[in-house]
C-alpha positions as CSV (number, residue, x, y, z in Angstrom):
1,M,-9.5,-40.6,31.6
2,P,-8.0,-38.0,29.3
3,G,-10.4,-35.7,27.4
4,P,-10.8,-35.5,23.6
5,F,-8.8,-32.2,23.4
6,K,-5.2,-31.5,24.1
7,P,-4.8,-29.3,27.2
8,F,-4.5,-25.5,26.5
9,E,-1.0,-24.3,27.0
10,P,-0.9,-20.5,27.0
11,H,2.9,-20.4,26.8
12,G,3.2,-23.0,24.0
13,Q,6.1,-25.4,24.5
14,G,8.4,-22.9,26.2
15,G,6.6,-21.9,29.4
16,P,5.4,-23.6,32.6
17,R,2.6,-26.2,32.4
18,I,-0.6,-25.1,34.1
19,R,-3.1,-27.6,35.2
20,E,-6.0,-25.2,35.5
21,I,-6.0,-22.0,33.3
22,P,-7.1,-18.8,35.1
23,I,-10.0,-17.0,33.4
24,R,-7.8,-13.9,33.1
25,L,-5.6,-15.8,30.7
26,V,-8.5,-16.7,28.5
27,L,-10.2,-13.2,28.5
28,P,-7.8,-11.5,26.0
29,N,-8.1,-14.4,23.6
30,L,-11.9,-14.2,23.8
31,I,-11.7,-10.5,22.9
32,T,-9.5,-11.5,19.9
33,V,-12.0,-14.0,18.7
34,L,-14.9,-11.5,19.1
35,A,-12.8,-9.1,17.0
36,I,-12.5,-11.7,14.2
37,C,-16.2,-12.4,14.3
38,A,-17.0,-8.6,14.1
39,G,-14.7,-8.3,11.0
40,L,-16.2,-11.3,9.3
41,F,-19.7,-10.1,10.2
42,G,-18.9,-6.8,8.6
43,I,-18.0,-8.6,5.3
44,R,-21.3,-10.4,5.4
45,L,-23.3,-7.2,6.0
46,A,-21.5,-5.5,3.1
47,F,-22.4,-8.3,0.7
48,E,-26.0,-7.9,1.9
49,G,-25.9,-4.2,1.1
50,R,-26.1,-2.9,4.7
51,F,-23.0,-0.8,4.3
52,E,-23.2,1.6,7.2
53,T,-23.6,-1.3,9.7
54,A,-20.8,-3.1,7.9
55,V,-18.3,-0.2,8.2
56,F,-19.4,0.1,11.9
57,M,-18.6,-3.6,12.5
58,V,-15.2,-3.2,10.9
59,L,-14.4,-0.3,13.2
60,V,-15.6,-2.4,16.2
61,A,-13.3,-5.2,15.1
62,A,-10.4,-2.8,14.9
63,L,-11.3,-1.4,18.4
64,L,-11.5,-4.9,19.9
65,D,-8.3,-6.0,18.2
66,G,-6.4,-3.0,19.7
67,F,-8.1,-3.6,23.1
68,D,-7.1,-7.2,23.6
69,G,-3.4,-6.5,24.1
70,R,-4.1,-3.8,26.6
71,V,-6.4,-6.1,28.6
72,A,-3.7,-8.8,28.5
73,R,-1.1,-6.3,29.9
74,M,-3.5,-5.0,32.5
75,L,-4.4,-8.4,33.8
76,K,-0.8,-9.7,33.4
77,A,-2.2,-12.3,31.1
78,S,0.1,-12.0,28.2
79,S,1.0,-15.3,26.6
80,K,2.7,-16.7,23.5
81,F,-0.5,-18.2,22.3
82,G,-2.3,-14.9,22.7
83,A,0.4,-13.0,20.8
84,E,0.3,-15.5,17.9
85,M,-3.5,-15.4,17.8
86,D,-3.6,-11.6,17.9
87,S,-1.1,-11.4,15.0
88,L,-3.2,-13.7,12.9
89,A,-6.4,-11.8,13.7
90,D,-4.8,-8.5,12.7
91,I,-4.7,-9.4,9.0
92,V,-8.4,-10.2,9.0
93,N,-9.5,-7.1,11.0
94,F,-7.2,-4.5,9.5
95,G,-6.6,-5.9,6.0
96,V,-9.2,-8.3,4.6
97,A,-12.3,-7.0,6.2
98,P,-11.8,-3.3,5.3
99,A,-10.7,-4.2,1.7
100,L,-13.7,-6.4,1.0
101,V,-16.2,-4.0,2.6
102,L,-15.0,-1.0,0.6
103,Y,-14.8,-3.0,-2.6
104,A,-18.5,-4.1,-2.1
105,Y,-19.5,-0.5,-1.4
106,L,-17.6,1.4,-4.0
107,L,-14.4,0.0,-5.5
108,N,-16.4,-2.5,-7.6
109,Q,-17.5,0.4,-9.8
110,A,-13.9,0.8,-10.9
111,G,-13.9,-2.8,-12.2
112,S,-10.6,-4.8,-12.1
113,F,-8.7,-1.7,-10.9
114,G,-10.8,-1.5,-7.8
115,W,-10.3,-5.2,-7.0
116,I,-6.5,-4.9,-7.6
117,A,-6.5,-1.9,-5.2
118,A,-8.4,-3.9,-2.5
119,L,-6.0,-6.8,-2.9
120,L,-2.9,-4.5,-2.7
121,F,-4.2,-3.1,0.5
122,A,-4.7,-6.5,2.1
123,V,-1.3,-7.6,1.0
124,A,0.3,-4.4,2.2
125,C,-1.4,-4.9,5.6
126,G,0.1,-8.4,5.9
127,L,3.5,-7.1,5.0
128,R,3.2,-4.3,7.5
129,L,2.3,-6.6,10.3
130,A,5.1,-9.0,9.4
131,R,7.6,-6.2,9.5
132,F,6.2,-5.0,12.9
133,N,6.7,-8.4,14.4
134,V,10.3,-8.6,13.1
135,L,11.1,-5.1,14.5
136,L,9.9,-6.2,17.9
137,G,12.8,-8.6,18.1
138,D,15.4,-6.2,16.7
139,V,17.8,-5.7,19.7
140,E,20.1,-3.4,17.7
141,R,17.4,-0.8,17.1
142,P,18.0,2.4,19.2
143,A,15.6,2.7,22.1
144,W,14.3,6.1,21.1
145,Q,13.2,4.7,17.7
146,A,10.7,2.5,19.5
147,E,8.7,5.7,20.0
148,Y,7.9,5.6,16.3
149,F,6.2,3.1,14.0
150,V,7.9,2.3,10.6
151,G,5.1,3.1,8.2
152,V,1.5,3.8,9.1
153,P,0.3,1.2,11.7
154,A,-2.3,-1.3,10.5
155,P,-5.2,-0.1,12.6
156,A,-4.7,3.5,11.4
157,G,-4.4,2.2,7.8
158,A,-7.8,0.5,8.1
159,M,-9.3,3.7,9.4
160,L,-7.7,5.8,6.6
161,M,-8.7,3.3,3.9
162,M,-12.4,3.6,4.8
163,L,-12.5,7.3,4.2
164,P,-14.4,7.0,0.8
165,A,-17.1,5.1,2.7
166,Y,-17.3,7.9,5.4
167,L,-17.7,10.5,2.7
168,G,-20.3,8.5,0.9
169,F,-22.3,8.2,4.1
170,V,-22.3,12.0,4.6
171,G,-23.8,12.6,1.2
172,I,-21.1,12.6,-1.5
173,E,-22.4,11.0,-4.7
174,M,-20.9,7.6,-5.5
175,T,-20.0,8.3,-9.1
176,R,-17.7,6.2,-11.3
177,G,-15.1,9.0,-11.2
178,F,-15.2,9.0,-7.4
179,A,-14.7,5.2,-7.5
180,F,-11.5,5.6,-9.5
181,A,-10.3,8.3,-7.2
182,S,-11.0,6.1,-4.2
183,T,-9.1,3.3,-6.0
184,A,-6.0,5.5,-6.3
185,Y,-6.4,6.6,-2.7
186,T,-6.6,3.0,-1.5
187,V,-3.3,2.2,-3.3
188,L,-1.8,5.3,-1.6
189,V,-2.8,4.1,1.8
190,A,-1.4,0.6,1.0
191,Y,1.9,2.3,0.1
192,L,1.9,4.2,3.4
193,L,1.5,0.9,5.3
194,I,4.7,-0.5,3.8
195,S,6.7,2.7,3.6
196,R,9.5,3.8,5.8
197,L,7.6,6.8,7.0
198,P,8.2,7.3,10.7
199,V,4.9,7.7,12.6
200,Y,4.8,8.7,16.2
201,S,3.5,6.0,18.5
202,A,1.1,7.0,21.3
203,K,1.9,3.7,23.0
204,K,5.0,5.4,24.5
205,L,3.0,8.0,26.3
206,G,3.0,7.7,30.0
207,T,0.3,6.1,32.1
208,R,-0.1,9.2,34.2
209,V,-1.5,12.6,33.4
210,R,-0.4,16.0,34.8
211,G,-2.8,17.3,37.4
212,D,-3.5,20.5,35.4
213,M,-4.3,18.5,32.3
214,V,-6.9,16.1,33.7
215,L,-10.0,18.3,33.2
216,P,-9.0,19.5,29.7
217,L,-8.3,15.9,28.7
218,I,-11.7,14.7,30.0
219,F,-13.4,17.6,28.2
220,V,-11.7,16.8,24.9
221,M,-12.4,13.1,25.1
222,A,-16.1,13.7,26.0
223,T,-16.4,16.2,23.1
224,F,-15.0,13.6,20.7
225,V,-17.3,10.8,21.9
226,L,-20.4,13.0,21.7
227,L,-19.5,14.2,18.2
228,L,-18.9,10.5,17.2
229,A,-22.3,9.6,18.6
230,A,-24.2,12.4,17.0
231,Y,-22.2,12.8,13.7
232,P,-20.3,9.5,13.3
233,W,-19.3,9.8,9.7
234,H,-18.5,13.5,9.8
235,T,-16.3,12.9,12.8
236,M,-14.5,9.9,11.3
237,S,-13.9,11.9,8.1
238,A,-12.4,14.8,10.1
239,T,-10.3,12.3,12.1
240,V,-8.9,10.9,9.0
241,F,-8.0,14.3,7.6
242,G,-6.4,15.2,10.9
243,Y,-4.3,12.0,10.9
244,L,-3.2,12.7,7.3
245,V,-2.0,16.2,8.5
246,F,-0.3,14.6,11.5
247,L,1.9,12.3,9.3
248,P,4.3,14.9,7.9
249,L,4.5,16.5,11.3
250,S,5.5,13.2,12.7
251,A,8.2,12.7,10.1
252,R,9.6,16.1,10.8
253,A,9.8,15.4,14.5
254,Y,11.6,12.1,13.8
255,A,14.1,13.9,11.6
256,R,14.8,16.4,14.3
257,R,15.2,13.7,16.9
258,A,17.5,11.7,14.6
259,A,19.7,14.7,14.1
260,E,19.8,15.4,17.8
261,E,20.8,11.8,18.6
262,K,23.5,11.9,15.9
263,R,24.9,15.1,17.5
264,K,24.9,13.4,20.9
265,A,26.7,10.3,19.5
266,A,29.3,12.5,17.8
267,A,29.9,14.4,21.0
268,V,30.5,11.2,22.9
269,A,32.8,9.8,20.3
270,D,34.8,12.9,19.9
271,P,34.7,15.0,23.1
272,A,36.0,18.5,23.1
273,P,39.7,18.8,24.2
274,Q,40.1,20.1,27.8
275,P,41.9,23.5,28.1
């Protein structure tokens, strides 16, 4: 007797039918659902005035949302269903949740301008994610350009956008002037999301580490985690400022690489005459 629900097909209508779904195929989707729950829970906490916990939940949502894809690849559990679900979850975790939490915490002091800035950020995040999905299927894009994002990625945008909250938690007074400055900053981050700014993608880094770099890497990561545990908002503020400094350096590296690739293409098209 058939059950009340249609069987789960991880590949949609284009893949093989599976009678029993392995748990490894379900785990990445479960992480995605938990990320959505964390983002929405952060919104509720913000409306209740528990802002530090709300921002923490938004960061947890962003972490889980970035973790589900890696888990899927590690378990070889990537599926069409999971890709679509992850794409829809991104707009909640990276766009809607940060915008509403920051608005409830600070931007509401700027009146309608603060609300417009929050809306612009959420819209820009949706546009950024749509463009990312389109570029994934662009077969004409040179392979080396896959090492760079077009515009600030949505997870980094959410982290950048929450900077006024981090500063508020470390003791900066939440004045009306600071609210208007944060409104302008939010619009700037929204623009960075939809801009053509090339941003280096760490996803293209190798899965192996040089033997002489293992201990320094462990030391640096341990230091960052300990600072994050002891001084979370100071560390997040410093991370945001460091990322903002990284953006022009990334653009300069992209320009150099583009010029190098152009010279190589010109040399291939017009080789030097043989003596």
